[in-house]
Residue, then its C-alpha position, 0 to 999 in steps of 0.5 A: x472241687x469248686x464247692x470245697x476250694x474256698x472254704x478249704x483255703x480259708x481254713x488253711x489261711x487261718x492255720x486250722x489245716x496244715x496241707x504239708x502233712x500229706x507231703x511224703x516225698x520231695x524230689x528235684x524237678x528233674x526226677x519228676x518221672x520217678x516221682x510220678x511212678x512212686x505216686x502212681x504205684x503207691x511205693x514207700x507209702x507215698x501220698x503226695x510228691x512235691x517237685x522242687x525246681 
């Protein structure tokens, strides 16, 4: 992870990579437990859950 973090961040900053492409689910913070279950069980083709405060 440490080896790749800086080059990845640089590519994101330059607009070469869009990390939001992997976000498949956005849930409110109070649904964190449900979000974890969706991710853990790969339900609904889940790749990445983002929790909003």
